[in-house]
N, C-alpha and C positions, 0 to 999 in steps of 0.2 A: 741405699743398701751398701754395707761396707765391702770393700774389695779385699780379696786375699793377698797378702803380701808376697811379691815375687821372691823366689829363692835366689839369693846371691850366688854368683858363680863360685866363690870360694867355699860356700857350704856345700854345693853340688860336687865340688872336687873332693871334699872331705868324705862325703858318703861313698864316693866311688873308691877312695883309697882304703876305707874301711872294710868294704866288701872284698876288695882285692887282697887285703891282708888275711882275711878268713880263709879265702881259696889257698894262699901261700902256705898257711899253717896246716890246714887240714888235707890238702891233696896228697902229701906224702904218707899220711897216716891212714887214709881210707882208700884201699885199693878198689877200683870199680870193676875188677873182674872176679870178685868174690862176694859172698853173701854179706849183707850189712843188716844189722838190727838197730832200731832206735827205741830206746826204753825210757820209761818214766813220762808218759803223756800226762799233762797237768789237767786232771779232772776237777778243776776249780775254776770259779768265776773271775779270778785275778787275771785281767787282760794281759799283763806283762808276760805271764807264763805262756800264753797262746803266741804272743809275738815271737818268743824264743823257739817254740816248736815249729812254727811256720817258717822261721828263718832257717832252721836246720833242714826242714823238708825242701825248702827252695834251693839250698845248696846241694842236696842229693839229687834233686831233679835236674839241676844244670849238669851234674856229673853223669846223668843217665843211670842213676841208682834208684831202684825201688825197693825199699826195705822189705826184708823177708819176715820180719816179726816186729810187732808193737805191743806195748802193755803200759798200763799205769802201775803205780806202786801197789795198787790194790788187786790187780789182776794178773800179776806176774806168775808165770808157769815155768820153772826150769825145764821140765820135760819138753814142753812145746818149743822153747828157745833151742834146746839141744837138738831137736829134730830138724829144725830149719836152718841153723846157723853153720853147721859143718865146720870149716876152717876159717869162716869169715870174721868180720870185725863187729864188735858190740859197741855202740855208742850210747852213752848215758847222757841224757838231756842236760843242757846248761841251766844257769840261773844263779840264784843266791841262797841255795839250800844245801850246800856242802858244808856240814857242820852240825851243830846240835840244836838249832833253833827250830827245825822242821824234821823231827826224827824219822817219820816214815820213809821220806825220800833218802835219807842217809842209810837207813836200814836196808833198802832195796840195793843201792849201789854196793854196800858191803857184802850183801848176799851174792850179788853177781860176780864181784871179783874173786870171792872164795869158791864159787861154784863152777867157774869157767877159766881155770889156770891155763889152758892150752890155747885160748883165743886172745887175739889182741883186743884190748879194751881201751877205749878213748873216752875220757871225761871231757865233754864239751864245755865252753868257757863258763866258769863258775867264779863266784866270790866265796873265799874260804873264811869261815868265822866259827871259832869254837869258844864257848864260855866255860867249859868244863875240860879239865886235863884228862879226866877218865874217858870221855868220849873221844877226844883226840887221840888217846892211846889205843882205843878200839879201831879207829879208822886207820892208824898206822899199822897196826897188826894185820888188818885185812888187806890193805894196799900193798904193804911191803912183802906179803907172801905171793904176790902176783909178778911173774916175770915179764909180762908184755902189756903193761898199762901205762898210759900217758895222761898226765893231768894238764888241761889247759885252763888258764885263769884269766880274769878280766882286769886285773889292776896289779901294781907293783907290790902292795902289802901282801895280797894273796900269793904272788909269786915268791916272795920271801918266806912265807908261811910253808908253802909247798917244798921249797928247796931245803928249808931247815928241818922239816917234820917228816918227809917222805923220801924213799929211795927213788921212787919213779921219776922218769924224766918229766920235766914241766916246761911250759912255754906261755908267753903272753899272747892273748888273742882277743879281739874285739867280741862283744856280745853277738851271739848268733843272729839276733834280730836284724843286724845290719846286712845280713845276706839277702834280705828282701829288697833292698835298694829303695830308692824314692817312691812314695806312695801318693796317689792323688788325695787332695783334701776333699772330704765327702760333702761338706756343706759350707755355706756362707756363714761367718760369724754372727751371732745374735746377741753376744754380751761382751762388754769390754774386756772382762777377765774371767777366766774359769780357773779355779783353785783346786787341783787334784791333791787332797791331803790324806795321808795314811792315818787310818784309825785302828791299827793293829799292834802287834808286839814290836814293830819296827818304827812306830811313830816316835819322832824325837821329843826330848824333854825341853822344849822351847817354850817360852811364854806365848800363850796363844792370843793372837790379836782378834779384835772384833771384826766381823765380816762386814765391810761397808757396802752401800748400795752399788749395784752394778757388778758386783762380785758374786759368782756362783761357787760356793764352797761344796765339794762333793768327794766321793771316792768311787771305784769301779768294781766293787766286790759283789754286785748282785746281777745275776744273769737276767736277760730278757727271756721269758719263757716261749720256747718255740717247740713244734712237734719234734724236730731233729734232736734238740737238746734234751727233751723229755724221753725220747727213745734211748739215747746214749746213756743218760743217767740210770734209767731203770735197768738197762741191760748190764751196766757196770755194777750196779748194786747186786743184781742176781749173781754175777760171776764172783764177786767178792765174797759171797756167802756159800757159793756152791762150786768149790774149786775143781771138781770133776768136769764141770761144763766148760771150763776155760779152753780146753783143747779144741772142741768142736765149735764154740761160739766166739772165740777171741777174734777170729778174722772178721766177722760181722761187726763186732764192737769197733775193731781198728779202722774199718772203713769209715766210721763216723767221725773219727778223730780229726782229720783236716778240716772238713766242713764245719764241725763244732768250733774248731780254733778260729776259723775265718769269721764265724758269726760273732765271736767274742771280740776280735780285733776291730770288726766293723762297729760294734757298739762302743768300744773305746775310742775310736777314731772320730765318731760323731760327737762323743762327749767332749773331747778335747777341741774339735772343730768349732764348737759353739762360741769359743773365746777368741776375741781378736788377739789376746795374749793369754798364756797359761802360766800359772805358778804350780810347781809340784815338788814333793820330796819323795816321789816314786821314781825309781831308776828308769823304768820302762814308760813312765809318763814323759820323762826326758827323751828317752830313745824314740818313742812313737812321734813326739813333737818334732824331733830331728827328721824323721822319715817323711812326715806330712808337710814339712816346711813352715812350721808354726813358730813364731817368736814366743819365747818362754824364759821364765826365771826359775832357777834350780835351787833348792834347799837340800840339806843332808838328811839321811835317815839316822836312826838311833846309834849305829856304830860305825858310821863313816863309809858305808858302801857307795853311796852316790858320789860323794866327793873324791873318793879313790878312783872311780871309773871316769869322772869328769876330768880329773887331772891327767889320766892316762891317755884318753882318746878325744874328747869333744870340746875341750875349753877354748879351741881356736875358731869355733863356729861363730859366725856373725849373728846367728839367730838366737843365741843363748847367753844368759848372764847368770852370774852366781850371787847368792845373797846368804848372809850368815845368820840373819833372824827374819821372823815373819814381818816385822815392820819394814825392814829393808826390802824384803821381796815385794811387799805391797806397794812401796814407793816406786821401785823400778818398774813393776808391771804396769802401774797406773800411768806413769810417764811414757812408756812404750805404747800403751794403748791410745793415749792421747795424740802422740806423734803419728800413729797410724791413721787417725781419723783426718789429720790436716793434709 
């Protein structure tokens, strides 16, 4: 039976420093003595989005803050938020959807900043990426109209975009997932290499290598069906199409958010944990490997999100290596897996 690789002290220290940096950035922006809302729950099987959500919730829990309102982009109710938030702070979930690749999430945040000009709004750490000048102009008009909004971003390129394109103050902050701290590896590795490869619009245009024996190539965009997940999805679908029910039933749906996210992160952790080494071009494949203490090789996504984050925060970890091509990633991962067996 293969042993789990011990986590080097330098890696543990890096995780601690990233979690501390999140606290340093967020504490002045999120008063604990006023209501706090956390919006844009990821009702999607993408494990990375759930890592982000749970990280934000972990941060709030440490501060003794219980959010007064949650919603997804499909169940947002301005009236319900207004009743609960008072003079409190509205947090917009972090991730990689600040831009025009994932319009429903961008439309939610623009609606919120337009609809709540008297509340402090904090955009939790995001990567900013616009392919359309018109979409950037719409976002600028919405955010520049708000006097109390702060943009937190995850990399230097996004920070430059924020400062060039928006009046709002902006700051560099690690991904919210690092607020979770180190996580236990859930299983003993059963394969030399697990390759978590994007198959969506952010998949890079690299030459695709043949998958050799001993390498499991997969993605994490399919949920495991569970009663909790089925309940949450059915209720979310009902509220999406029956807006008048969002007031009385959103609380019931919101109570399912955190356990659903935990189910998804457990699924992703088991998937990554099968590999003695992991290859990934998913940012949260990289981040979750960091949290689980799994050696891994990182490739970029289609527009440089992963490399920008890696250079900003994680390139010093002894558990991770960078690769420019799939062939290089395979060679590196195979060598790491062989070294781990000896």
